[in-house]
N, C-alpha and C positions, 0 to 999 in steps of 0.2 A: 869805717867809711864816713859815718855821720860827723866825725870831727873835721873832716876835710871838705864837706859838701860845699861850703861857701867859696873855698879856693878852687874847687873843680868846676862848680856851676855858679859863678858870681851873681847871676841875675835871677836865680831860683828864689822864690818866695816861700814855698812850702814843699816838703818832700815826705812821703810816707811809703814805707815798704813793708810788705807782709809775706811771710813764708807760707806758700800755699800747699807745698808738699816738700819732700826731701830734695827734689830737683827743680822746683819751680817757685817763683815769687811773683808778686803783683806789686807794682809801684805806681804812685801818682806824683807827678811834679807839677807845680803851678808857677806860672810866670805872669808878668804884668800884661803881656800881649804876645801875639804870634811872632812878631819880629824879635822879641827878646828870647823866645824859645828857639827860634831858628838860629840865632847867634851861638847857641850852645850845642849845635849838632856835632861839631867836631869833637868837643869834649865828651859828649854822650857816646859817640862812636868809639873813642879811645877807652872810655870807662868800660863799655861792654866788652871790648876786646881784652882788656886787662883782667876781667873777671870771667873770661871764657863763656860769655853769653852766646848761646847757639841760636836762639829764636827770640825775636822781639817784634812787637807790633805797637802802634801808637794811635791814639785817638786825640782829636783836638776839639775843644768846645769851651763854652763859657761856664764858669763855676756858678751854679744856681743856688746852692745852699752849702753852708759850712757850720759845723757844730763841734766844739771840743769842750769837755767838762774841765773847767779851770783847775779843779782839785786833782785831776788825773794827769795833767800835762807834765808836771815835774816827775811824777812816777814813771810815765812813759819815757821821758828823756833819760832818766837814770837807768831804766831797765835795759836800754840798748847801749849804755856806756861801757 
């Protein structure tokens, strides 16, 4: 999936997904603004349908803080390749 993210969600600036259990995951998507996120709704709906997502909920808000250890970014990207 991560190899296709930009083609599926062209306005997405950041995406993070974490396996919470065998049947659940938590993901965060960041867009420049609400309008950009809203333009992705159809792609999001299709993506969730393709992956048989049965339950989803969404929150909207301003990113207040962000941190990523630069040394770990390459390791994280490679770990999901």
